[in-house]
N, CA, C and O atoms as CSV, one atom per row, in Angstrom:
chain,resi,resn,atom,element,x,y,z
A,1,MET,N,N,0.854,-1.169,0.000
A,1,MET,CA,C,0.000,0.000,0.000
A,1,MET,C,C,0.898,1.229,0.000
A,1,MET,O,O,1.908,1.268,0.703
A,2,SER,N,N,0.533,2.219,-0.781
A,2,SER,CA,C,1.359,3.410,-0.883
A,2,SER,C,C,1.210,4.273,0.368
A,2,SER,O,O,0.250,4.129,1.125
A,3,VAL,N,N,2.159,5.156,0.570
A,3,VAL,CA,C,2.132,6.067,1.700
A,3,VAL,C,C,0.890,6.963,1.613
A,3,VAL,O,O,0.276,7.274,2.634
A,4,LEU,N,N,0.524,7.373,0.402
A,4,LEU,CA,C,-0.643,8.229,0.205
A,4,LEU,C,C,-1.923,7.509,0.629
A,4,LEU,O,O,-2.796,8.097,1.268
A,5,ARG,N,N,-2.025,6.226,0.263
A,5,ARG,CA,C,-3.201,5.445,0.658
A,5,ARG,C,C,-3.250,5.246,2.172
A,5,ARG,O,O,-4.318,5.323,2.778
A,6,LEU,N,N,-2.096,4.991,2.775
A,6,LEU,CA,C,-2.041,4.829,4.225
A,6,LEU,C,C,-2.459,6.119,4.926
A,6,LEU,O,O,-3.204,6.084,5.905
A,7,ALA,N,N,-1.980,7.256,4.423
A,7,ALA,CA,C,-2.340,8.539,5.023
A,7,ALA,C,C,-3.842,8.787,4.883
A,7,ALA,O,O,-4.481,9.260,5.823
A,8,ALA,N,N,-4.407,8.473,3.720
A,8,ALA,CA,C,-5.848,8.659,3.509
A,8,ALA,C,C,-6.646,7.727,4.419
A,8,ALA,O,O,-7.662,8.135,4.981
A,9,ALA,N,N,-6.200,6.492,4.567
A,9,ALA,CA,C,-6.891,5.535,5.436
A,9,ALA,C,C,-6.814,6.003,6.889
A,9,ALA,O,O,-7.793,5.893,7.628
A,10,GLY,N,N,-5.668,6.518,7.298
A,10,GLY,CA,C,-5.515,7.024,8.667
A,10,GLY,C,C,-6.404,8.230,8.918
A,10,GLY,O,O,-7.004,8.350,9.987
A,11,ALA,N,N,-6.493,9.125,7.941
A,11,ALA,CA,C,-7.352,10.302,8.088
A,11,ALA,C,C,-8.816,9.895,8.169
A,11,ALA,O,O,-9.581,10.465,8.947
A,12,ALA,N,N,-9.204,8.911,7.367
A,12,ALA,CA,C,-10.594,8.435,7.398
A,12,ALA,C,C,-10.906,7.794,8.748
A,12,ALA,O,O,-11.985,8.007,9.301
A,13,ALA,N,N,-9.977,7.016,9.276
A,13,ALA,CA,C,-10.192,6.377,10.578
A,13,ALA,C,C,-10.289,7.430,11.684
A,13,ALA,O,O,-11.126,7.316,12.580
A,14,ALA,N,N,-9.445,8.438,11.622
A,14,ALA,CA,C,-9.487,9.501,12.632
A,14,ALA,C,C,-10.804,10.270,12.553
A,14,ALA,O,O,-11.396,10.600,13.581
A,15,ALA,N,N,-11.258,10.554,11.341
A,15,ALA,CA,C,-12.532,11.259,11.177
A,15,ALA,C,C,-13.679,10.416,11.723
A,15,ALA,O,O,-14.588,10.945,12.364
A,16,PHE,N,N,-13.643,9.110,11.474
A,16,PHE,CA,C,-14.686,8.224,11.992
A,16,PHE,C,C,-14.688,8.231,13.516
A,16,PHE,O,O,-15.754,8.279,14.131
A,17,CYS,N,N,-13.528,8.185,14.124
A,17,CYS,CA,C,-13.433,8.188,15.586
A,17,CYS,C,C,-13.969,9.499,16.160
A,17,CYS,O,O,-14.669,9.486,17.172
A,18,LEU,N,N,-13.653,10.620,15.533
A,18,LEU,CA,C,-14.166,11.900,15.998
A,18,LEU,C,C,-15.682,11.956,15.877
A,18,LEU,O,O,-16.356,12.447,16.783
A,19,PHE,N,N,-16.231,11.453,14.755
A,19,PHE,CA,C,-17.674,11.442,14.564
A,19,PHE,C,C,-18.341,10.541,15.594
A,19,PHE,O,O,-19.360,10.910,16.177
A,20,ALA,N,N,-17.781,9.383,15.814
A,20,ALA,CA,C,-18.363,8.436,16.777
A,20,ALA,C,C,-18.341,9.022,18.183
A,20,ALA,O,O,-19.287,8.823,18.945
A,21,ALA,N,N,-17.288,9.736,18.537
A,21,ALA,CA,C,-17.192,10.325,19.867
A,21,ALA,C,C,-18.177,11.474,20.031
A,21,ALA,O,O,-18.654,11.725,21.138
A,22,ALA,N,N,-18.489,12.177,18.941
A,22,ALA,CA,C,-19.391,13.317,19.013
A,22,ALA,C,C,-20.855,12.914,18.870
A,22,ALA,O,O,-21.750,13.727,19.099
A,23,ALA,N,N,-21.098,11.668,18.495
A,23,ALA,CA,C,-22.483,11.218,18.314
A,23,ALA,C,C,-23.218,11.244,19.646
A,23,ALA,O,O,-22.640,10.924,20.685
A,24,PRO,N,N,-24.508,11.628,19.618
A,24,PRO,CA,C,-25.265,11.662,20.869
A,24,PRO,C,C,-25.423,10.259,21.454
A,24,PRO,O,O,-25.420,9.259,20.736
A,25,ALA,N,N,-25.559,10.220,22.767
A,25,ALA,CA,C,-25.722,8.940,23.449
A,25,ALA,C,C,-27.067,8.328,23.074
A,25,ALA,O,O,-28.023,9.036,22.757
A,26,LYS,N,N,-27.120,7.023,23.116
A,26,LYS,CA,C,-28.347,6.308,22.793
A,26,LYS,C,C,-29.397,6.601,23.870
A,26,LYS,O,O,-29.090,6.550,25.061
A,27,PRO,N,N,-30.634,6.906,23.459
A,27,PRO,CA,C,-31.692,7.161,24.457
A,27,PRO,C,C,-31.915,5.946,25.347
A,27,PRO,O,O,-31.762,4.801,24.921
A,28,ARG,N,N,-32.284,6.227,26.602
A,28,ARG,CA,C,-32.575,5.126,27.528
A,28,ARG,C,C,-33.947,5.347,28.165
A,28,ARG,O,O,-34.445,6.472,28.222
A,29,SER,N,N,-34.532,4.283,28.632
A,29,SER,CA,C,-35.857,4.349,29.246
A,29,SER,C,C,-35.811,5.136,30.543
A,29,SER,O,O,-34.852,5.045,31.309
A,30,ALA,N,N,-36.857,5.905,30.774
A,30,ALA,CA,C,-36.974,6.699,31.996
A,30,ALA,C,C,-38.465,6.892,32.283
A,30,ALA,O,O,-39.328,6.403,31.555
A,31,ARG,N,N,-38.733,7.613,33.356
A,31,ARG,CA,C,-40.102,8.008,33.679
A,31,ARG,C,C,-40.128,9.519,33.724
A,31,ARG,O,O,-39.298,10.145,34.383
A,32,CYS,N,N,-41.090,10.108,33.017
A,32,CYS,CA,C,-41.208,11.562,32.939
A,32,CYS,C,C,-42.485,12.041,33.609
A,32,CYS,O,O,-43.507,11.354,33.603
A,33,ALA,N,N,-42.405,13.219,34.179
A,33,ALA,CA,C,-43.571,13.942,34.687
A,33,ALA,C,C,-43.445,15.351,34.122
A,33,ALA,O,O,-42.546,16.103,34.497
A,34,ILE,N,N,-44.358,15.700,33.215
A,34,ILE,CA,C,-44.283,16.979,32.524
A,34,ILE,C,C,-45.624,17.686,32.670
A,34,ILE,O,O,-46.677,17.104,32.412
A,35,SER,N,N,-45.572,18.940,33.084
A,35,SER,CA,C,-46.794,19.722,33.215
A,35,SER,C,C,-46.535,21.124,32.697
A,35,SER,O,O,-45.404,21.610,32.702
A,36,GLY,N,N,-47.599,21.758,32.251
A,36,GLY,CA,C,-47.461,23.122,31.779
A,36,GLY,C,C,-48.723,23.637,31.134
A,36,GLY,O,O,-49.465,22.893,30.493
A,37,GLY,N,N,-48.954,24.917,31.313
A,37,GLY,CA,C,-50.101,25.562,30.703
A,37,GLY,C,C,-51.410,24.920,31.118
A,37,GLY,O,O,-51.557,24.443,32.244
A,38,ALA,N,N,-52.355,24.914,30.195
A,38,ALA,CA,C,-53.683,24.366,30.473
A,38,ALA,C,C,-53.798,22.894,30.087
A,38,ALA,O,O,-54.867,22.300,30.221
A,39,GLU,N,N,-52.708,22.306,29.612
A,39,GLU,CA,C,-52.723,20.906,29.172
A,39,GLU,C,C,-52.772,19.954,30.361
A,39,GLU,O,O,-52.317,20.286,31.456
A,40,THR,N,N,-53.327,18.772,30.132
A,40,THR,CA,C,-53.333,17.721,31.149
A,40,THR,C,C,-51.896,17.252,31.356
A,40,THR,O,O,-51.234,16.908,30.378
A,41,PRO,N,N,-51.391,17.225,32.579
A,41,PRO,CA,C,-50.005,16.787,32.830
A,41,PRO,C,C,-49.784,15.355,32.348
A,41,PRO,O,O,-50.707,14.541,32.313
A,42,TYR,N,N,-48.549,15.075,31.982
A,42,TYR,CA,C,-48.148,13.733,31.562
A,42,TYR,C,C,-47.284,13.120,32.653
A,42,TYR,O,O,-46.392,13.778,33.189
A,43,SER,N,N,-47.542,11.883,32.974
A,43,SER,CA,C,-46.695,11.130,33.896
A,43,SER,C,C,-46.650,9.702,33.375
A,43,SER,O,O,-47.663,9.004,33.356
A,44,GLY,N,N,-45.466,9.276,32.954
A,44,GLY,CA,C,-45.346,7.931,32.420
A,44,GLY,C,C,-44.001,7.694,31.765
A,44,GLY,O,O,-43.061,8.465,31.958
A,45,PRO,N,N,-43.912,6.613,30.982
A,45,PRO,CA,C,-42.639,6.245,30.375
A,45,PRO,C,C,-42.192,7.232,29.301
A,45,PRO,O,O,-43.007,7.825,28.594
A,46,CYS,N,N,-40.881,7.389,29.203
A,46,CYS,CA,C,-40.301,8.257,28.186
A,46,CYS,C,C,-38.925,7.727,27.821
A,46,CYS,O,O,-38.395,6.829,28.475
A,47,LEU,N,N,-38.362,8.293,26.779
A,47,LEU,CA,C,-36.989,7.999,26.385
A,47,LEU,C,C,-36.153,9.238,26.676
A,47,LEU,O,O,-36.493,10.341,26.248
A,48,PHE,N,N,-35.072,9.051,27.399
A,48,PHE,CA,C,-34.169,10.120,27.823
A,48,PHE,C,C,-32.921,10.068,26.958
A,48,PHE,O,O,-32.214,9.060,26.945
A,49,ALA,N,N,-32.645,11.150,26.234
A,49,ALA,CA,C,-31.457,11.233,25.382
A,49,ALA,C,C,-30.535,12.330,25.911
A,49,ALA,O,O,-30.784,13.512,25.677
A,50,PRO,N,N,-29.467,11.945,26.627
A,50,PRO,CA,C,-28.539,12.953,27.148
A,50,PRO,C,C,-27.744,13.602,26.021
A,50,PRO,O,O,-27.456,12.976,25.002
A,51,GLU,N,N,-27.399,14.861,26.225
A,51,GLU,CA,C,-26.605,15.611,25.263
A,51,GLU,C,C,-25.398,16.197,25.971
A,51,GLU,O,O,-25.263,16.087,27.190
A,52,LYS,N,N,-24.541,16.806,25.212
A,52,LYS,CA,C,-23.307,17.379,25.742
A,52,LYS,C,C,-23.595,18.406,26.834
A,52,LYS,O,O,-24.506,19.222,26.695
A,53,GLY,N,N,-22.839,18.370,27.896
A,53,GLY,CA,C,-22.917,19.375,28.943
A,53,GLY,C,C,-24.080,19.230,29.904
A,53,GLY,O,O,-24.367,20.154,30.665
A,54,GLY,N,N,-24.759,18.082,29.884
A,54,GLY,CA,C,-25.857,17.861,30.814
A,54,GLY,C,C,-27.233,18.170,30.254
A,54,GLY,O,O,-28.240,17.875,30.898
A,55,SER,N,N,-27.297,18.756,29.070
A,55,SER,CA,C,-28.578,19.005,28.423
A,55,SER,C,C,-29.199,17.668,28.033
A,55,SER,O,O,-28.504,16.653,27.990
A,56,PHE,N,N,-30.498,17.661,27.750
A,56,PHE,CA,C,-31.151,16.411,27.372
A,56,PHE,C,C,-32.454,16.678,26.641
A,56,PHE,O,O,-33.005,17.777,26.691
A,57,THR,N,N,-32.930,15.645,25.960
A,57,THR,CA,C,-34.224,15.668,25.290
A,57,THR,C,C,-34.975,14.425,25.705
A,57,THR,O,O,-34.395,13.344,25.811
A,58,VAL,N,N,-36.272,14.578,25.940
A,58,VAL,CA,C,-37.121,13.430,26.251
A,58,VAL,C,C,-38.241,13.342,25.218
A,58,VAL,O,O,-38.755,14.352,24.737
A,59,THR,N,N,-38.601,12.107,24.896
A,59,THR,CA,C,-39.713,11.816,24.000
A,59,THR,C,C,-40.600,10.782,24.681
A,59,THR,O,O,-40.112,9.982,25.480
A,60,PRO,N,N,-41.885,10.784,24.381
A,60,PRO,CA,C,-42.765,9.798,25.021
A,60,PRO,C,C,-42.463,8.391,24.526
A,60,PRO,O,O,-42.055,8.202,23.380
A,61,ALA,N,N,-42.662,7.417,25.383
A,61,ALA,CA,C,-42.478,6.012,25.011
A,61,ALA,C,C,-43.855,5.349,25.003
A,61,ALA,O,O,-44.614,5.461,25.966
A,62,GLY,N,N,-44.165,4.665,23.916
A,62,GLY,CA,C,-45.433,3.963,23.838
A,62,GLY,C,C,-46.604,4.823,23.400
A,62,GLY,O,O,-47.742,4.354,23.385
A,63,ARG,N,N,-46.350,6.054,23.048
A,63,ARG,CA,C,-47.390,6.948,22.528
A,63,ARG,C,C,-46.735,8.038,21.700
A,63,ARG,O,O,-45.513,8.186,21.726
A,64,ARG,N,N,-47.526,8.799,20.969
A,64,ARG,CA,C,-46.990,9.795,20.048
A,64,ARG,C,C,-46.657,11.124,20.712
A,64,ARG,O,O,-45.706,11.794,20.308
A,65,THR,N,N,-47.425,11.516,21.725
A,65,THR,CA,C,-47.217,12.828,22.352
A,65,THR,C,C,-47.212,12.716,23.877
A,65,THR,O,O,-47.717,11.752,24.453
A,66,PHE,N,N,-46.626,13.734,24.512
A,66,PHE,CA,C,-46.690,13.839,25.970
A,66,PHE,C,C,-48.055,14.378,26.387
A,66,PHE,O,O,-48.801,13.726,27.118
A,67,MET,N,N,-48.360,15.565,25.915
A,67,MET,CA,C,-49.602,16.261,26.238
A,67,MET,C,C,-49.898,17.188,25.070
A,67,MET,O,O,-48.981,17.749,24.471
A,68,GLY,N,N,-51.164,17.349,24.749
A,68,GLY,CA,C,-51.489,18.148,23.579
A,68,GLY,C,C,-50.805,17.551,22.369
A,68,GLY,O,O,-50.983,16.369,22.073
A,69,ASP,N,N,-50.024,18.358,21.666
A,69,ASP,CA,C,-49.318,17.907,20.464
A,69,ASP,C,C,-47.800,17.883,20.674
A,69,ASP,O,O,-47.051,17.867,19.697
A,70,VAL,N,N,-47.331,17.881,21.927
A,70,VAL,CA,C,-45.896,17.940,22.233
A,70,VAL,C,C,-45.264,16.558,22.065
A,70,VAL,O,O,-45.589,15.618,22.791
A,71,THR,N,N,-44.346,16.455,21.084
A,71,THR,CA,C,-43.697,15.180,20.786
A,71,THR,C,C,-42.335,15.022,21.456
A,71,THR,O,O,-41.842,13.904,21.602
A,72,SER,N,N,-41.724,16.133,21.863
A,72,SER,CA,C,-40.456,16.059,22.601
A,72,SER,C,C,-40.262,17.344,23.389
A,72,SER,O,O,-40.795,18.398,23.042
A,73,VAL,N,N,-39.485,17.226,24.460
A,73,VAL,CA,C,-39.133,18.373,25.298
A,73,VAL,C,C,-37.617,18.362,25.460
A,73,VAL,O,O,-37.030,17.338,25.810
A,74,SER,N,N,-36.991,19.505,25.203
A,74,SER,CA,C,-35.538,19.627,25.331
A,74,SER,C,C,-35.196,20.621,26.429
A,74,SER,O,O,-35.784,21.698,26.521
A,75,VAL,N,N,-34.236,20.239,27.258
A,75,VAL,CA,C,-33.744,21.089,28.343
A,75,VAL,C,C,-32.267,21.361,28.050
A,75,VAL,O,O,-31.434,20.456,28.107
A,76,TYR,N,N,-31.956,22.628,27.736
A,76,TYR,CA,C,-30.592,23.028,27.384
A,76,TYR,C,C,-29.998,23.805,28.549
A,76,TYR,O,O,-30.453,24.907,28.858
A,77,LEU,N,N,-28.978,23.236,29.200
A,77,LEU,CA,C,-28.341,23.921,30.314
A,77,LEU,C,C,-27.656,25.184,29.823
A,77,LEU,O,O,-26.891,25.160,28.859
A,78,ALA,N,N,-27.943,26.292,30.506
A,78,ALA,CA,C,-27.421,27.593,30.096
A,78,ALA,C,C,-26.341,28.108,31.044
A,78,ALA,O,O,-25.741,29.150,30.779
A,79,GLY,N,N,-26.084,27.402,32.135
A,79,GLY,CA,C,-25.096,27.848,33.107
A,79,GLY,C,C,-25.753,28.604,34.241
A,79,GLY,O,O,-26.867,29.109,34.103
A,80,GLY,N,N,-25.075,28.678,35.338
A,80,GLY,CA,C,-25.593,29.391,36.497
A,80,GLY,C,C,-26.825,28.753,37.107
A,80,GLY,O,O,-27.610,29.427,37.775
A,81,GLY,N,N,-27.002,27.454,36.883
A,81,GLY,CA,C,-28.138,26.747,37.456
A,81,GLY,C,C,-29.438,26.920,36.695
A,81,GLY,O,O,-30.498,26.524,37.180
A,82,SER,N,N,-29.368,27.514,35.494
A,82,SER,CA,C,-30.590,27.686,34.721
A,82,SER,C,C,-30.515,26.897,33.415
A,82,SER,O,O,-29.447,26.467,32.979
A,83,ALA,N,N,-31.685,26.726,32.815
A,83,ALA,CA,C,-31.780,26.005,31.547
A,83,ALA,C,C,-32.854,26.656,30.696
A,83,ALA,O,O,-33.761,27.306,31.217
A,84,GLU,N,N,-32.752,26.483,29.396
A,84,GLU,CA,C,-33.778,26.901,28.449
A,84,GLU,C,C,-34.544,25.649,28.052
A,84,GLU,O,O,-33.943,24.627,27.722
A,85,VAL,N,N,-35.872,25.726,28.081
A,85,VAL,CA,C,-36.705,24.563,27.775
A,85,VAL,C,C,-37.527,24.866,26.529
A,85,VAL,O,O,-38.098,25.948,26.386
A,86,ARG,N,N,-37.573,23.881,25.631
A,86,ARG,CA,C,-38.329,23.999,24.387
A,86,ARG,C,C,-39.139,22.733,24.181
A,86,ARG,O,O,-38.731,21.643,24.583
A,87,GLY,N,N,-40.291,22.893,23.548
A,87,GLY,CA,C,-41.130,21.764,23.191
A,87,GLY,C,C,-41.312,21.709,21.687
A,87,GLY,O,O,-41.466,22.742,21.034
A,88,LEU,N,N,-41.296,20.507,21.139
A,88,LEU,CA,C,-41.489,20.310,19.706
A,88,LEU,C,C,-42.836,19.645,19.491
A,88,LEU,O,O,-43.168,18.676,20.173
A,89,THR,N,N,-43.618,20.164,18.542
A,89,THR,CA,C,-44.935,19.592,18.268
A,89,THR,C,C,-44.878,18.657,17.071
A,89,THR,O,O,-43.890,18.615,16.339
A,90,GLY,N,N,-45.960,17.910,16.888
A,90,GLY,CA,C,-46.062,17.002,15.753
A,90,GLY,C,C,-46.029,17.731,14.420
A,90,GLY,O,O,-45.685,17.131,13.402
A,91,ASP,N,N,-46.380,19.015,14.406
A,91,ASP,CA,C,-46.338,19.828,13.186
A,91,ASP,C,C,-44.962,20.434,12.946
A,91,ASP,O,O,-44.766,21.153,11.966
A,92,GLY,N,N,-43.999,20.150,13.837
A,92,GLY,CA,C,-42.647,20.670,13.672
A,92,GLY,C,C,-42.423,22.043,14.278
A,92,GLY,O,O,-41.388,22.663,14.034
A,93,VAL,N,N,-43.373,22.527,15.065
A,93,VAL,CA,C,-43.214,23.835,15.717
A,93,VAL,C,C,-42.354,23.656,16.960
A,93,VAL,O,O,-42.694,22.885,17.857
A,94,ASN,N,N,-41.237,24.376,17.005
A,94,ASN,CA,C,-40.305,24.312,18.129
A,94,ASN,C,C,-40.567,25.545,18.995
A,94,ASN,O,O,-40.073,26.633,18.702
A,95,SER,N,N,-41.342,25.365,20.056
A,95,SER,CA,C,-41.742,26.512,20.871
A,95,SER,C,C,-40.874,26.649,22.112
A,95,SER,O,O,-40.505,25.664,22.751
A,96,ARG,N,N,-40.561,27.890,22.431
A,96,ARG,CA,C,-39.774,28.190,23.630
A,96,ARG,C,C,-40.709,28.216,24.824
A,96,ARG,O,O,-41.635,29.025,24.880
A,97,TRP,N,N,-40.460,27.320,25.788
A,97,TRP,CA,C,-41.256,27.308,27.012
A,97,TRP,C,C,-40.722,28.336,27.996
A,97,TRP,O,O,-41.484,28.923,28.764
A,98,GLY,N,N,-39.413,28.553,27.971
A,98,GLY,CA,C,-38.821,29.565,28.832
A,98,GLY,C,C,-37.686,29.046,29.683
A,98,GLY,O,O,-37.219,27.919,29.515
A,99,GLU,N,N,-37.256,29.888,30.596
A,99,GLU,CA,C,-36.157,29.555,31.498
A,99,GLU,C,C,-36.677,28.662,32.633
A,99,GLU,O,O,-37.807,28.807,33.100
A,100,ALA,N,N,-35.821,27.747,33.052
A,100,ALA,CA,C,-36.157,26.861,34.173
A,100,ALA,C,C,-34.960,26.772,35.101
A,100,ALA,O,O,-33.816,26.990,34.700
A,101,ARG,N,N,-35.251,26.449,36.342
A,101,ARG,CA,C,-34.206,26.226,37.340
A,101,ARG,C,C,-34.397,24.854,37.931
A,101,ARG,O,O,-35.521,24.370,38.062
A,102,ARG,N,N,-33.291,24.230,38.288
A,102,ARG,CA,C,-33.360,22.904,38.896
A,102,ARG,C,C,-33.993,23.004,40.274
A,102,ARG,O,O,-33.667,23.893,41.060
A,103,SER,N,N,-34.904,22.079,40.553
A,103,SER,CA,C,-35.604,22.066,41.839
A,103,SER,C,C,-34.648,21.673,42.956
A,103,SER,O,O,-33.866,20.733,42.813
A,104,ARG,N,N,-34.716,22.389,44.056
A,104,ARG,CA,C,-33.894,22.030,45.222
A,104,ARG,C,C,-34.474,20.821,45.931
A,104,ARG,O,O,-33.737,20.005,46.485
A,105,ARG,N,N,-35.807,20.703,45.914
A,105,ARG,CA,C,-36.478,19.566,46.558
A,105,ARG,C,C,-36.309,18.273,45.784
A,105,ARG,O,O,-36.149,17.205,46.376
A,106,ASP,N,N,-36.344,18.367,44.458
A,106,ASP,CA,C,-36.242,17.188,43.600
A,106,ASP,C,C,-35.312,17.501,42.438
A,106,ASP,O,O,-35.757,18.068,41.440
A,107,PRO,N,N,-34.022,17.146,42.537
A,107,PRO,CA,C,-33.046,17.493,41.509
A,107,PRO,C,C,-33.318,16.879,40.136
A,107,PRO,O,O,-32.650,17.233,39.164
A,108,ALA,N,N,-34.296,15.959,40.037
A,108,ALA,CA,C,-34.664,15.388,38.740
A,108,ALA,C,C,-35.604,16.317,37.982
A,108,ALA,O,O,-35.977,16.029,36.844
A,109,CYS,N,N,-35.992,17.436,38.606
A,109,CYS,CA,C,-36.988,18.341,38.025
A,109,CYS,C,C,-36.406,19.698,37.680
A,109,CYS,O,O,-35.530,20.221,38.369
A,110,TRP,N,N,-36.923,20.254,36.586
A,110,TRP,CA,C,-36.622,21.612,36.158
A,110,TRP,C,C,-37.933,22.378,36.168
A,110,TRP,O,O,-38.900,21.974,35.521
A,111,GLN,N,N,-37.967,23.494,36.906
A,111,GLN,CA,C,-39.187,24.261,37.128
A,111,GLN,C,C,-39.099,25.601,36.423
A,111,GLN,O,O,-38.145,26.354,36.621
A,112,GLY,N,N,-40.108,25.904,35.588
A,112,GLY,CA,C,-40.213,27.199,34.932
A,112,GLY,C,C,-41.357,27.987,35.540
A,112,GLY,O,O,-41.947,27.557,36.532
A,113,SER,N,N,-41.676,29.125,34.966
A,113,SER,CA,C,-42.737,29.967,35.521
A,113,SER,C,C,-44.100,29.289,35.447
A,113,SER,O,O,-44.921,29.471,36.346
A,114,ASP,N,N,-44.357,28.516,34.402
A,114,ASP,CA,C,-45.658,27.843,34.285
A,114,ASP,C,C,-45.539,26.416,33.766
A,114,ASP,O,O,-46.484,25.890,33.178
A,115,PHE,N,N,-44.378,25.780,33.980
A,115,PHE,CA,C,-44.175,24.401,33.550
A,115,PHE,C,C,-43.168,23.709,34.472
A,115,PHE,O,O,-42.440,24.347,35.231
A,116,LYS,N,N,-43.160,22.379,34.372
A,116,LYS,CA,C,-42.218,21.572,35.139
A,116,LYS,C,C,-41.874,20.330,34.327
A,116,LYS,O,O,-42.759,19.686,33.765
A,117,VAL,N,N,-40.585,19.995,34.266
A,117,VAL,CA,C,-40.112,18.814,33.557
A,117,VAL,C,C,-39.283,17.989,34.524
A,117,VAL,O,O,-38.242,18.441,35.000
A,118,CYS,N,N,-39.746,16.771,34.817
A,118,CYS,CA,C,-39.023,15.869,35.703
A,118,CYS,C,C,-38.706,14.583,34.955
A,118,CYS,O,O,-39.551,14.051,34.235
A,119,VAL,N,N,-37.489,14.088,35.128
A,119,VAL,CA,C,-37.085,12.836,34.483
A,119,VAL,C,C,-36.400,11.958,35.520
A,119,VAL,O,O,-35.405,12.351,36.129
A,120,TYR,N,N,-36.951,10.756,35.712
A,120,TYR,CA,C,-36.438,9.809,36.713
A,120,TYR,C,C,-35.891,8.566,36.051
A,120,TYR,O,O,-35.418,7.659,36.736
């Protein structure tokens, strides 16, 4: 094999390793309790997908939506003990729920002004 081919193969392997390391973690089963607005709260199984820096996204397990038309909820850690929370609908609308803070009573929960997202 030529030196050029070896260098190309090495670069491809390195790129693959970087991509694999940056890939999001596989979702795992969890239990979610999500409430907000005038919608009926959801409490039941969900899939928890951790992201870089402690952020995460949850999707319902065994059904299409959590409540109303919400198909996923994302909690993005913003630093200083706060997070930005967004909900995605079945129509593809990515709505900002607002800022949330981690609950002191229950660290599995993030509390906003009119919503709460808990993942166990």
